[in-house]
C-alpha positions as a printed NumPy array, in Angstrom:
array([[ 37.286, -14.026, -19.576],
       [ 35.797, -10.623, -20.363],
       [ 34.578,  -9.071, -17.096],
       [ 32.601,  -6.487, -19.064],
       [ 30.551,  -9.157, -20.759],
       [ 26.861,  -8.807, -19.816],
       [ 26.133, -12.403, -20.695],
       [ 27.338, -15.787, -19.51 ],
       [ 26.335, -18.441, -21.973],
       [ 22.687, -17.856, -22.832],
       [ 21.921, -15.932, -19.637],
       [ 21.463, -12.158, -19.735],
       [ 21.977, -11.111, -16.112],
       [ 20.498,  -7.65 , -16.682],
       [ 17.3  ,  -9.164, -18.097],
       [ 16.991, -11.668, -15.261],
       [ 17.528,  -9.048, -12.554],
       [ 15.033,  -6.714, -14.209],
       [ 12.336,  -9.386, -14.362],
       [ 12.978, -10.401, -10.755],
       [ 12.131,  -6.921,  -9.506],
       [ 15.261,  -6.417,  -7.404],
       [ 16.418,  -3.439,  -9.472],
       [ 12.957,  -1.873,  -9.332],
       [ 13.078,  -2.025,  -5.538],
       [ 16.521,  -0.387,  -5.565],
       [ 15.448,   2.546,  -7.739],
       [ 12.395,   3.13 ,  -5.522],
       [ 14.712,   3.285,  -2.505],
       [ 16.91 ,   5.745,  -4.378],
       [ 13.939,   8.085,  -4.882],
       [ 13.268,   8.048,  -1.143],
       [ 16.92 ,   8.728,  -0.377],
       [ 16.528,  12.046,  -2.194],
       [ 13.342,  13.091,  -0.38 ],
       [ 12.553,  14.342,   3.118],
       [ 10.828,  11.021,   3.78 ],
       [ 13.844,   8.721,   3.933],
       [ 14.547,   5.025,   4.341],
       [ 14.409,   4.045,   8.   ],
       [ 15.326,   0.417,   7.36 ],
       [ 15.27 ,  -1.953,   4.39 ],
       [ 14.857,  -5.695,   4.013],
       [ 13.495,  -5.698,   7.569],
       [ 13.256,  -9.365,   8.684],
       [  9.943, -10.469,  10.193],
       [  7.84 , -13.526,  11.006],
       [  4.323, -13.119,   9.608],
       [  1.103, -14.14 ,  11.345],
       [  1.157, -17.189,   9.032],
       [  4.39 , -18.118,  10.848],
       [  6.51 , -17.619,   7.736],
       [  9.81 , -15.733,   7.596],
       [  9.616, -12.688,   5.336],
       [ 11.164,  -9.285,   4.695],
       [  9.61 ,  -5.844,   4.43 ],
       [ 11.07 ,  -4.275,   1.269],
       [ 11.656,  -1.075,   3.172],
       [ 10.219,   1.188,   5.849],
       [ 10.345,   4.932,   5.23 ],
       [ 10.157,   7.604,   7.894],
       [  8.938,  11.181,   7.742],
       [  9.171,  13.625,  10.666],
       [  6.915,  16.501,  11.654],
       [  8.829,  19.695,  10.679],
       [  8.301,  21.316,  14.091],
       [  7.449,  18.426,  16.418],
       [ 10.155,  15.798,  16.003],
       [  8.271,  13.456,  18.327],
       [  5.655,  12.91 ,  15.584],
       [  6.595,  10.356,  12.903],
       [  4.939,   8.907,   9.791],
       [  6.071,   5.393,   8.856],
       [  5.445,   4.039,   5.36 ],
       [  5.601,   0.245,   5.264],
       [  6.416,  -0.35 ,   1.589],
       [  6.084,  -3.265,  -0.808],
       [  7.343,  -2.98 ,  -4.408],
       [  5.691,  -4.766,  -7.341],
       [  7.4  ,  -4.5  , -10.719],
       [  5.246,  -4.825, -13.831],
       [  6.021,  -4.295, -17.501],
       [  4.176,  -0.985, -17.969],
       [  3.66 ,  -1.409, -21.708],
       [  2.027,  -4.813, -21.182],
       [  0.218,  -4.668, -17.85 ],
       [ -2.131,  -2.125, -16.31 ],
       [ -3.957,  -1.999, -13.   ],
       [ -7.598,  -0.952, -13.194],
       [ -9.494,   0.249, -10.112],
       [-13.251,   0.709, -10.129],
       [-15.016,   3.516,  -8.304],
       [-16.591,   2.441,  -5.054],
       [-19.992,   3.823,  -4.242],
       [-19.406,   3.305,  -0.524],
       [-16.017,   4.964,  -0.153],
       [-15.663,   8.193,  -2.047],
       [-14.317,  10.854,   0.338],
       [-10.684,  11.064,   1.284],
       [-11.582,  12.3  ,   4.768],
       [-13.456,   9.046,   5.408],
       [-10.161,   7.158,   5.284],
       [ -8.547,   5.805,   8.425],
       [ -5.025,   4.647,   9.092],
       [ -3.246,   3.426,  12.178],
       [ -2.169,   5.839,  14.887],
       [  0.094,   4.793,  17.773],
       [  0.312,   6.846,  20.929],
       [  2.959,   6.435,  23.633],
       [  2.545,   7.892,  27.108],
       [  5.385,   8.994,  29.445],
       [  5.579,   5.482,  30.94 ],
       [  6.133,   4.07 ,  27.418],
       [  2.774,   2.295,  27.277],
       [  1.544,   2.066,  23.699],
       [ -2.061,   2.551,  22.586],
       [ -3.276,   1.785,  19.057],
       [ -5.89 ,   4.19 ,  17.723],
       [ -7.399,   5.464,  14.501],
       [ -6.032,   8.397,  12.555],
       [ -7.443,  10.196,   9.525],
       [ -5.763,   9.656,   6.17 ],
       [ -3.489,  12.371,   4.776],
       [ -5.607,  14.33 ,   2.288],
       [ -3.636,  13.802,  -0.91 ],
       [ -4.707,  15.941,  -3.865],
       [ -7.622,  14.543,  -5.886],
       [ -7.182,  11.054,  -4.48 ],
       [ -9.576,   8.407,  -5.781],
       [-10.927,   5.545,  -3.701],
       [-11.666,   1.994,  -4.817],
       [-12.38 ,  -1.418,  -3.367],
       [-12.162,  -3.381,  -6.632],
       [ -8.932,  -3.908,  -8.609],
       [ -8.058,  -5.832, -11.785],
       [ -4.76 ,  -6.541, -13.499],
       [ -5.263,  -6.135, -17.261],
       [ -2.949,  -7.881, -19.71 ],
       [ -2.786, -10.012, -22.835],
       [ -2.692, -13.745, -22.276],
       [ -1.55 , -15.971, -25.096],
       [ -4.508, -17.621, -26.773],
       [ -7.063, -15.718, -24.674],
       [ -6.596, -12.098, -25.706],
       [ -6.884,  -9.297, -23.144],
       [ -8.007, -10.557, -19.766],
       [ -8.654,  -9.169, -16.279],
       [ -7.514, -11.024, -13.164],
       [ -7.495, -10.152,  -9.463],
       [ -5.019, -12.63 ,  -7.991],
       [ -1.749, -10.738,  -8.585],
       [ -2.887,  -7.521,  -6.9  ],
       [ -4.56 ,  -9.504,  -4.121],
       [ -1.341, -11.39 ,  -3.361],
       [  0.754,  -8.213,  -3.377],
       [ -1.643,  -6.595,  -0.894],
       [ -1.719,  -9.744,   1.21 ],
       [  2.066,  -9.721,   1.548],
       [  2.034,  -6.029,   2.422],
       [ -0.58 ,  -6.458,   5.171],
       [  1.161,  -9.529,   6.605],
       [  4.361,  -7.468,   6.749],
       [  2.539,  -4.54 ,   8.328],
       [  1.   ,  -6.797,  10.973],
       [  4.448,  -8.137,  11.887],
       [  5.925,  -4.634,  12.001],
       [  3.215,  -3.456,  14.404],
       [  3.976,  -6.527,  16.506],
       [  7.605,  -5.39 ,  16.696],
       [  6.505,  -1.947,  17.838],
       [  4.215,  -3.397,  20.501],
       [  6.365,  -6.251,  21.759],
       [  9.85 ,  -4.789,  21.471],
       [  8.897,  -1.137,  21.997],
       [ 10.484,  -0.422,  18.624],
       [ 10.025,   3.318,  18.926],
       [ 12.858,   5.798,  19.146],
       [ 13.389,   7.751,  22.336],
       [ 11.316,  10.907,  22.403],
       [  8.693,   9.748,  19.871],
       [  5.144,  10.026,  21.206],
       [  2.922,   9.731,  18.127],
       [  3.458,   7.384,  15.191],
       [  1.304,   7.085,  12.085],
       [  1.628,   3.964,   9.941],
       [  0.539,   3.746,   6.309],
       [  0.867,   0.618,   4.123],
       [  2.173,   1.55 ,   0.656],
       [  2.281,  -0.552,  -2.51 ],
       [  4.583,   0.886,  -5.201],
       [  4.201,  -0.488,  -8.723],
       [  5.486,   0.265, -12.203],
       [  2.069,  -0.67 , -13.604],
       [  0.066,   2.302, -14.94 ],
       [ -2.895,   2.932, -12.619],
       [ -6.327,   3.562, -14.104],
       [ -9.496,   4.566, -12.293],
       [-12.891,   3.842, -13.871],
       [-16.487,   4.662, -12.988],
       [-19.786,   3.559, -14.459],
       [-23.521,   3.591, -13.868],
       [-24.704,   0.096, -13.005],
       [-27.892,   0.773, -14.973],
       [-25.739,   0.819, -18.119],
       [-24.703,  -2.806, -17.564],
       [-26.607,  -5.368, -19.609],
       [-28.608,  -7.816, -17.487],
       [-28.485, -10.16 , -20.47 ],
       [-24.707, -10.584, -20.796],
       [-23.077,  -8.48 , -18.039],
       [-21.361,  -6.165, -20.521],
       [-21.201,  -2.388, -20.779],
       [-20.608,  -0.19 , -23.83 ],
       [-17.081,   1.244, -24.018],
       [-18.179,   4.882, -24.052],
       [-20.182,   4.368, -20.844],
       [-17.18 ,   3.233, -18.81 ],
       [-15.296,   6.416, -17.946],
       [-11.631,   5.904, -17.086],
       [ -8.58 ,   8.045, -16.355],
       [ -4.946,   7.386, -15.523],
       [ -4.022,   8.361, -11.953],
       [ -0.78 ,   8.722, -10.011],
       [ -2.02 ,   7.03 ,  -6.843],
       [ -5.152,   5.574,  -5.323],
       [ -6.608,   4.724,  -1.937],
       [ -7.446,   1.035,  -2.153],
       [ -9.721,  -0.807,   0.281],
       [ -8.41 ,  -4.375,   0.311],
       [-10.395,  -7.266,   1.775],
       [ -8.541, -10.208,   3.282],
       [ -9.884, -13.704,   2.756],
       [-11.786, -15.611,   5.43 ],
       [ -8.767, -17.897,   5.662],
       [ -6.565, -14.99 ,   6.735],
       [ -9.306, -13.634,   8.968],
       [ -9.435, -16.977,  10.786],
       [ -5.646, -16.817,  11.198],
       [ -6.119, -13.461,  12.941],
       [ -4.282, -11.409,  10.339],
       [ -4.27 ,  -7.927,  11.751],
       [ -4.301,  -9.348,  15.261],
       [ -1.442,  -7.055,  16.188],
       [ -3.431,  -3.943,  15.451],
       [ -7.079,  -4.907,  15.947],
       [ -9.016,  -2.861,  13.446],
       [ -6.461,  -1.436,  11.11 ],
       [ -7.314,   1.691,   9.099],
       [-10.901,   0.99 ,   8.405],
       [-13.86 ,   2.99 ,   7.184],
       [-16.086,   1.51 ,   9.911],
       [-15.94 ,   3.843,  12.91 ],
       [-18.187,   1.655,  15.038],
       [-15.733,  -0.79 ,  16.622],
       [-18.576,  -3.154,  17.557],
       [-19.396,  -3.592,  13.863],
       [-15.859,  -3.639,  12.452],
       [-14.849,  -6.864,  10.744],
       [-11.037,  -6.796,  10.752],
       [-11.168,  -7.928,   7.139],
       [-10.69 ,  -4.613,   5.333],
       [ -7.442,  -2.654,   5.152],
       [ -6.598,   0.635,   3.485],
       [ -3.552,   0.762,   1.229],
       [ -1.953,   3.625,  -0.68 ],
       [ -1.084,   2.358,  -4.168],
       [  1.436,   4.552,  -6.019],
       [  2.688,   4.45 ,  -9.588],
       [  6.486,   4.578,  -9.395],
       [  6.76 ,   7.521, -11.815],
       [  4.813,   9.621,  -9.298],
       [  6.656,   8.41 ,  -6.193],
       [  8.728,  11.566,  -5.732],
       [  5.742,  13.941,  -5.923],
       [  3.654,  11.757,  -3.591],
       [  6.456,  11.749,  -1.011],
       [  6.564,  15.541,  -1.167],
       [  2.815,  15.669,  -0.562],
       [  2.998,  13.232,   2.357],
       [  5.807,  15.172,   4.015],
       [  3.691,  18.3  ,   3.791],
       [  0.738,  16.542,   5.43 ],
       [  2.548,  15.138,   8.474],
       [  1.943,  18.26 ,  10.53 ],
       [ -1.813,  17.842,  10.036],
       [ -2.016,  14.194,  11.137],
       [ -3.874,  13.694,  14.394],
       [ -4.725,  10.741,  16.603],
       [ -8.489,  10.343,  16.825],
       [ -9.97 ,  10.492,  20.303],
       [-13.374,   9.011,  19.474],
       [-12.314,   5.361,  19.4  ]])
């Protein structure tokens, strides 16, 4: 037997592992290992609010450079795509356009170790775009190029279920290191799919057939995007997000908040290193909001 053989029979192990996404997850972890925001734990076992066992791909941790009691946690999910075949397209949202409008979860601990969940403003990443509509674009045999929403929806669903369980661990098991008083938690979806951001004027859409001329849909490739993801009514009825009430949400009025919208940072893997550098530089500016 040749131990250097990459194949056994008709099976190419390298091809299978690559398609599975395991290797993609490993290289993403390797990028974090070289940054100031490092892996806190990987393959973190959880039970989701759907009562299913799951694992968080990894949780990364960044510390305030001067105040070590302030921590940013990135709860990360990896989604491998074939970048030459699949693209993710995000459409500009008329309702959410300013980075400073973004909210993420802040956790405050008092001297008696009681934990309070509050809002926090998003880190102001350079030229970040905001969207609440996403499509996966690819060629489907016999149907040409198509756009579908399900794949991105399911990836975000898994990420938010994992985040909900992680917050439950913080609340129920006091999973916070000694000396930490303020924690900021950001859900992150890392993908190898190229990210594109498009905008259009609705008046350019044909009322007759719902189409728009190519030159009137303006698009650009971006490194990352702030994505407002809506959970289904089914998940809402199962109290997804029950561990954190209103997660990062554009609606500041708690009485009107729906619990159905969550903010996610989507990053193209080629830009992961530079985004981590930006996030580390923003930690010192993160603040718990006092108006909620």
